[in-house]
ZADO-1210 file (C-alpha; in nm, 4 decimals, padded with zeros to 6 digits):
<atoms>
<atom x="00.0000" y="00.0000" z="00.0000" code="GLU" pos="1"/>
<atom x="00.2991" y="00.2306" z="00.0488" code="ALA" pos="2"/>
<atom x="00.3858" y="00.1699" z="-00.3168" code="GLU" pos="3"/>
<atom x="00.0309" y="00.2684" z="-00.4149" code="VAL" pos="4"/>
<atom x="00.0695" y="00.5825" z="-00.2037" code="GLY" pos="5"/>
<atom x="00.3881" y="00.6707" z="-00.3941" code="MET" pos="6"/>
<atom x="00.1996" y="00.6301" z="-00.7233" code="ASP" pos="7"/>
<atom x="-00.0524" y="00.8904" z="-00.6025" code="PHE" pos="8"/>
<atom x="00.2291" y="01.1256" z="-00.4912" code="ILE" pos="9"/>
<atom x="00.3891" y="01.0994" z="-00.8365" code="GLN" pos="10"/>
<atom x="00.0540" y="01.1680" z="-01.0063" code="ALA" pos="11"/>
<atom x="00.0061" y="01.4773" z="-00.7886" code="LEU" pos="12"/>
<atom x="00.3584" y="01.5990" z="-00.8636" code="ASN" pos="13"/>
<atom x="00.2951" y="01.5684" z="-01.2394" code="LYS" pos="14"/>
<atom x="00.0029" y="01.8100" z="-01.2042" code="THR" pos="15"/>
<atom x="00.2055" y="02.0549" z="-00.9927" code="GLY" pos="16"/>
<atom x="00.0434" y="01.9581" z="-00.6618" code="LEU" pos="17"/>
<atom x="00.2158" y="01.8407" z="-00.3467" code="GLN" pos="18"/>
<atom x="00.1358" y="01.5460" z="-00.1250" code="GLY" pos="19"/>
<atom x="00.2829" y="01.3653" z="00.1724" code="ASP" pos="20"/>
<atom x="00.2885" y="00.9924" z="00.2344" code="LEU" pos="21"/>
<atom x="00.2071" y="00.9106" z="00.5955" code="ARG" pos="22"/>
<atom x="00.1503" y="00.5868" z="00.7755" code="TYR" pos="23"/>
<atom x="-00.1776" y="00.5385" z="00.9607" code="ALA" pos="24"/>
<atom x="00.0048" y="00.5447" z="01.2946" code="ARG" pos="25"/>
<atom x="00.1337" y="00.8971" z="01.2189" code="ASP" pos="26"/>
<atom x="-00.2090" y="01.0538" z="01.1593" code="ILE" pos="27"/>
<atom x="-00.4162" y="01.2268" z="01.4263" code="HIS" pos="28"/>
<atom x="-00.7914" y="01.2749" z="01.4126" code="ILE" pos="29"/>
<atom x="-00.7553" y="01.6533" z="01.3812" code="ARG" pos="30"/>
<atom x="-00.5582" y="01.5977" z="01.0578" code="ASP" pos="31"/>
<atom x="-00.8629" y="01.4458" z="00.8913" code="LEU" pos="32"/>
<atom x="-01.0683" y="01.7599" z="00.9511" code="GLY" pos="33"/>
<atom x="-00.8588" y="01.9774" z="00.7209" code="GLU" pos="34"/>
<atom x="-00.7447" y="01.9278" z="00.3651" code="GLY" pos="35"/>
<atom x="-00.7699" y="01.6275" z="00.1389" code="ASN" pos="36"/>
<atom x="-00.6602" y="01.2717" z="00.2166" code="TYR" pos="37"/>
<atom x="-00.6370" y="00.9348" z="00.0496" code="ILE" pos="38"/>
<atom x="-00.6803" y="00.6415" z="00.2870" code="LEU" pos="39"/>
<atom x="-00.5735" y="00.3063" z="00.1459" code="ILE" pos="40"/>
<atom x="-00.6673" y="-00.0177" z="00.3154" code="GLY" pos="41"/>
<atom x="-00.9514" y="-00.1679" z="00.5098" code="ASN" pos="42"/>
<atom x="-01.0293" y="-00.1566" z="00.8797" code="GLN" pos="43"/>
<atom x="-00.7731" y="-00.4284" z="00.9493" code="ARG" pos="44"/>
<atom x="-00.4819" y="-00.2278" z="00.8066" code="SER" pos="45"/>
<atom x="-00.5955" y="00.1349" z="00.8451" code="ASP" pos="46"/>
<atom x="-00.8281" y="00.2010" z="01.1391" code="PRO" pos="47"/>
<atom x="-00.8887" y="00.5609" z="01.0201" code="TRP" pos="48"/>
<atom x="-01.1184" y="00.4367" z="00.7427" code="VAL" pos="49"/>
<atom x="-01.3746" y="00.3481" z="01.0102" code="THR" pos="50"/>
<atom x="-01.4370" y="00.7229" z="01.0599" code="LEU" pos="51"/>
<atom x="-01.5728" y="00.7422" z="00.7055" code="PHE" pos="52"/>
<atom x="-01.6684" y="00.3878" z="00.6032" code="ALA" pos="53"/>
<atom x="-01.9977" y="00.4046" z="00.7916" code="SER" pos="54"/>
<atom x="-02.1078" y="00.6588" z="00.5283" code="ARG" pos="55"/>
<atom x="-02.0611" y="00.3983" z="00.2547" code="ASN" pos="56"/>
<atom x="-02.3364" y="00.1937" z="00.1009" code="ASN" pos="57"/>
<atom x="-02.0954" y="-00.0957" z="00.0383" code="PHE" pos="58"/>
<atom x="-01.9407" y="-00.1779" z="00.3750" code="GLN" pos="59"/>
<atom x="-01.6697" y="-00.4347" z="00.4363" code="LEU" pos="60"/>
<atom x="-01.7923" y="-00.6317" z="00.7366" code="VAL" pos="61"/>
<atom x="-01.6920" y="-00.9514" z="00.9105" code="GLY" pos="62"/>
<atom x="-01.8964" y="-01.2614" z="00.8451" code="ASN" pos="63"/>
<atom x="-01.7803" y="-01.4912" z="01.1253" code="PRO" pos="64"/>
<atom x="-02.0420" y="-01.7564" z="01.0494" code="SER" pos="65"/>
<atom x="-01.9059" y="-01.8038" z="00.6989" code="GLY" pos="66"/>
<atom x="-02.2652" y="-01.8202" z="00.5715" code="ILE" pos="67"/>
<atom x="-02.3103" y="-01.6532" z="00.2348" code="VAL" pos="68"/>
<atom x="-02.6566" y="-01.5072" z="00.1746" code="GLU" pos="69"/>
<atom x="-02.8127" y="-01.4364" z="-00.1662" code="ASN" pos="70"/>
<atom x="-02.4948" y="-01.5101" z="-00.3586" code="GLN" pos="71"/>
<atom x="-02.5132" y="-01.7058" z="-00.6819" code="SER" pos="72"/>
<atom x="-02.3065" y="-02.0206" z="-00.7165" code="ASP" pos="73"/>
<atom x="-01.9616" y="-01.9114" z="-00.8212" code="HIS" pos="74"/>
<atom x="-01.7897" y="-02.2488" z="-00.8105" code="GLY" pos="75"/>
<atom x="-01.5387" y="-02.1420" z="-00.5477" code="GLY" pos="76"/>
<atom x="-01.5100" y="-02.1053" z="-00.1770" code="SER" pos="77"/>
<atom x="-01.5266" y="-01.7873" z="00.0334" code="PRO" pos="78"/>
<atom x="-01.1821" y="-01.6298" z="00.0525" code="ALA" pos="79"/>
<atom x="-00.9752" y="-01.5569" z="00.3582" code="GLY" pos="80"/>
<atom x="-01.1292" y="-01.4466" z="00.6854" code="LEU" pos="81"/>
<atom x="-01.4970" y="-01.4457" z="00.5827" code="ASN" pos="82"/>
<atom x="-01.5382" y="-01.0757" z="00.5146" code="TYR" pos="83"/>
<atom x="-01.8038" y="-00.9516" z="00.2766" code="VAL" pos="84"/>
<atom x="-01.9073" y="-00.6221" z="00.1233" code="PHE" pos="85"/>
<atom x="-02.2576" y="-00.5694" z="00.2562" code="LYS" pos="86"/>
<atom x="-02.4891" y="-00.3686" z="00.0300" code="ASN" pos="87"/>
<atom x="-02.6708" y="-00.1536" z="00.2853" code="MET" pos="88"/>
<atom x="-02.9405" y="-00.0331" z="00.0413" code="HIS" pos="89"/>
<atom x="-02.9543" y="-00.2641" z="-00.2609" code="PRO" pos="90"/>
<atom x="-03.0897" y="-00.1136" z="-00.5805" code="ALA" pos="91"/>
<atom x="-03.3023" y="-00.3365" z="-00.8035" code="PRO" pos="92"/>
<atom x="-03.0921" y="-00.6186" z="-00.9455" code="GLY" pos="93"/>
<atom x="-02.8092" y="-00.5795" z="-00.6933" code="GLU" pos="94"/>
<atom x="-02.6955" y="-00.8428" z="-00.4471" code="SER" pos="95"/>
<atom x="-02.7302" y="-00.7862" z="-00.0722" code="THR" pos="96"/>
<atom x="-02.3628" y="-00.8724" z="-00.0308" code="GLN" pos="97"/>
<atom x="-02.0527" y="-00.9243" z="-00.2410" code="TYR" pos="98"/>
<atom x="-01.8293" y="-01.2065" z="-00.1266" code="VAL" pos="99"/>
<atom x="-01.4636" y="-01.2462" z="-00.2255" code="PRO" pos="100"/>
<atom x="-01.3954" y="-01.6067" z="-00.3245" code="PHE" pos="101"/>
<atom x="-01.1133" y="-01.8366" z="-00.4316" code="ASP" pos="102"/>
<atom x="-01.0922" y="-02.0981" z="-00.7004" code="THR" pos="103"/>
<atom x="-00.7788" y="-02.3057" z="-00.7627" code="PRO" pos="104"/>
<atom x="-00.6813" y="-02.0628" z="-01.0414" code="GLN" pos="105"/>
<atom x="-00.7704" y="-01.7185" z="-00.9080" code="GLU" pos="106"/>
<atom x="-00.9352" y="-01.4984" z="-00.6496" code="THR" pos="107"/>
<atom x="-01.2405" y="-01.2872" z="-00.7260" code="THR" pos="108"/>
<atom x="-01.2318" y="-00.9805" z="-00.5128" code="ASN" pos="109"/>
<atom x="-01.4084" y="-00.6499" z="-00.4481" code="PHE" pos="110"/>
<atom x="-01.2932" y="-00.3025" z="-00.3600" code="VAL" pos="111"/>
<atom x="-01.4934" y="00.0046" z="-00.2617" code="ASP" pos="112"/>
<atom x="-01.3817" y="00.3485" z="-00.3818" code="LEU" pos="113"/>
<atom x="-01.5432" y="00.6426" z="-00.2063" code="THR" pos="114"/>
<atom x="-01.4861" y="01.0144" z="-00.2390" code="LEU" pos="115"/>
<atom x="-01.6513" y="01.1750" z="00.0652" code="THR" pos="116"/>
<atom x="-01.6187" y="01.5020" z="00.2593" code="PRO" pos="117"/>
<atom x="-01.3573" y="01.5188" z="00.5348" code="ASN" pos="118"/>
<atom x="-01.4641" y="01.5513" z="00.8979" code="LEU" pos="119"/>
<atom x="-01.5352" y="01.9274" z="00.8716" code="THR" pos="120"/>
<atom x="-01.6673" y="01.9284" z="00.5135" code="ASP" pos="121"/>
<atom x="-01.3759" y="02.1523" z="00.4103" code="SER" pos="122"/>
<atom x="-01.2086" y="01.8994" z="00.1818" code="GLY" pos="123"/>
<atom x="-01.2397" y="01.5416" z="00.0644" code="TYR" pos="124"/>
<atom x="-01.1194" y="01.1981" z="00.1640" code="VAL" pos="125"/>
<atom x="-01.0732" y="00.9275" z="-00.0966" code="LEU" pos="126"/>
<atom x="-01.1173" y="00.5817" z="00.0540" code="LEU" pos="127"/>
<atom x="-00.9770" y="00.2740" z="-00.1197" code="ILE" pos="128"/>
<atom x="-01.1144" y="-00.0143" z="00.0840" code="ILE" pos="129"/>
<atom x="-01.0301" y="-00.3488" z="-00.0672" code="GLY" pos="130"/>
<atom x="-01.0557" y="-00.6935" z="00.0767" code="TYR" pos="131"/>
<atom x="-00.6792" y="-00.7338" z="00.0354" code="ASP" pos="132"/>
<atom x="-00.3685" y="-00.5539" z="-00.0921" code="VAL" pos="133"/>
<atom x="-00.3971" y="-00.6785" z="-00.4546" code="PRO" pos="134"/>
<atom x="-00.7505" y="-00.5343" z="-00.4688" code="ALA" pos="135"/>
<atom x="-00.6274" y="-00.1982" z="-00.3342" code="ASN" pos="136"/>
<atom x="-00.3402" y="-00.1909" z="-00.5849" code="GLU" pos="137"/>
<atom x="-00.5674" y="-00.2665" z="-00.8783" code="ALA" pos="138"/>
<atom x="-00.8199" y="-00.0016" z="-00.7702" code="ALA" pos="139"/>
<atom x="-00.5471" y="00.2618" z="-00.7386" code="ALA" pos="140"/>
<atom x="-00.4209" y="00.1822" z="-01.0892" code="ARG" pos="141"/>
<atom x="-00.7810" y="00.1945" z="-01.2106" code="PHE" pos="142"/>
<atom x="-00.8147" y="00.5490" z="-01.0742" code="LEU" pos="143"/>
<atom x="-00.4721" y="00.6647" z="-01.1897" code="LEU" pos="144"/>
<atom x="-00.5263" y="00.5129" z="-01.5336" code="GLY" pos="145"/>
<atom x="-00.8250" y="00.7354" z="-01.6047" code="GLY" pos="146"/>
<atom x="-01.0491" y="00.4366" z="-01.6786" code="ASP" pos="147"/>
<atom x="-01.3653" y="00.5831" z="-01.5281" code="LEU" pos="148"/>
<atom x="-01.6611" y="00.5744" z="-01.7663" code="PRO" pos="149"/>
<atom x="-01.7721" y="00.9113" z="-01.9023" code="GLU" pos="150"/>
<atom x="-02.0985" y="00.9185" z="-01.7020" code="ASP" pos="151"/>
<atom x="-01.9039" y="00.8848" z="-01.3748" code="ILE" pos="152"/>
<atom x="-01.6353" y="01.1353" z="-01.4812" code="ARG" pos="153"/>
<atom x="-01.9049" y="01.3907" z="-01.5617" code="SER" pos="154"/>
<atom x="-02.0576" y="01.3461" z="-01.2156" code="LYS" pos="155"/>
<atom x="-01.7169" y="01.4102" z="-01.0540" code="LEU" pos="156"/>
<atom x="-01.7083" y="01.7525" z="-01.2197" code="GLY" pos="157"/>
<atom x="-02.0462" y="01.8648" z="-01.0867" code="GLN" pos="158"/>
<atom x="-02.0450" y="02.1574" z="-00.8437" code="GLN" pos="159"/>
<atom x="-02.3078" y="02.0008" z="-00.6155" code="ASN" pos="160"/>
<atom x="-02.1328" y="01.6647" z="-00.5726" code="LEU" pos="161"/>
<atom x="-02.1186" y="01.5569" z="-00.2098" code="ARG" pos="162"/>
<atom x="-01.9854" y="01.2029" z="-00.2511" code="SER" pos="163"/>
<atom x="-01.9445" y="00.9233" z="-00.4992" code="ILE" pos="164"/>
<atom x="-01.8941" y="00.5555" z="-00.4250" code="GLU" pos="165"/>
<atom x="-01.7940" y="00.2843" z="-00.6721" code="ILE" pos="166"/>
<atom x="-01.7832" y="-00.0894" z="-00.6012" code="LEU" pos="167"/>
<atom x="-01.5399" y="-00.2740" z="-00.8277" code="LEU" pos="168"/>
<atom x="-01.4935" y="-00.6459" z="-00.8906" code="ARG" pos="169"/>
<atom x="-01.1655" y="-00.7919" z="-01.0063" code="GLY" pos="170"/>
<atom x="-00.9932" y="-01.1223" z="-01.0553" code="HIS" pos="171"/>
<atom x="-00.6321" y="-01.1944" z="-00.9772" code="HIS" pos="172"/>
<atom x="-00.4026" y="-01.4891" z="-00.9623" code="PHE" pos="173"/>
<atom x="-00.3145" y="-01.5613" z="-00.6033" code="HIS" pos="174"/>
<atom x="-00.0950" y="-01.2819" z="-00.4706" code="GLY" pos="175"/>
<atom x="-00.0882" y="-01.0792" z="-00.7930" code="GLN" pos="176"/>
<atom x="-00.3008" y="-00.7725" z="-00.8614" code="SER" pos="177"/>
<atom x="-00.5016" y="-00.7384" z="-01.1788" code="ASN" pos="178"/>
<atom x="-00.5916" y="-00.4150" z="-01.3544" code="ASP" pos="179"/>
<atom x="-00.9035" y="-00.5586" z="-01.5182" code="LYS" pos="180"/>
<atom x="-01.1725" y="-00.4321" z="-01.2874" code="LEU" pos="181"/>
<atom x="-01.5430" y="-00.4055" z="-01.3568" code="ALA" pos="182"/>
<atom x="-01.7805" y="-00.1584" z="-01.1979" code="ILE" pos="183"/>
<atom x="-02.0447" y="-00.3567" z="-01.0098" code="VAL" pos="184"/>
<atom x="-02.2456" y="-00.0594" z="-00.8820" code="ALA" pos="185"/>
<atom x="-02.2071" y="00.3035" z="-00.7850" code="TYR" pos="186"/>
<atom x="-02.3825" y="00.5718" z="-00.5843" code="ARG" pos="187"/>
<atom x="-02.3736" y="00.9505" z="-00.6185" code="VAL" pos="188"/>
<atom x="-02.4888" y="01.1876" z="-00.3449" code="THR" pos="189"/>
<atom x="-02.5600" y="01.5522" z="-00.4245" code="GLN" pos="190"/>
<atom x="-02.5348" y="01.8403" z="-00.1784" code="ARG" pos="191"/>
</atoms>
């Protein structure tokens, strides 16, 4: 995730902007009330995301029972520690949860991208909350690669945008990230 952070710093530098790379342990709550931040990782690796993740429609939550609800047969087994992305308010045709899973060949994974106001509404926080590091890496490259569809890019330029959230699905060979991500669903909130 530090490497992903450096990619964002380089992208900022190319546009003439400055940025600092800081570890989660070096941030204080007052920092998140001013300016703009990018938080990379889930609750297990970056506890600061919990300040903002409750605003998300797609929330990474523990599923200690291992029971998968309303998920079509994917021919694999649930991945890792039984975490799922819970869809808090499913739109028609959406699943109630999105479950990372493994097959012998690859892992299917999800990552939630959210641009939301900071704690004082004076700037923004970009959250990259993936199930694992390969998902976070792929999502960062997705953003830096300019691969957002035109309808989403146009919404980002609107003056009355409060937040935007995008749930992505990707596949990767075990331990390797994959840049081929698909948008599963997204939400836009206006001011």
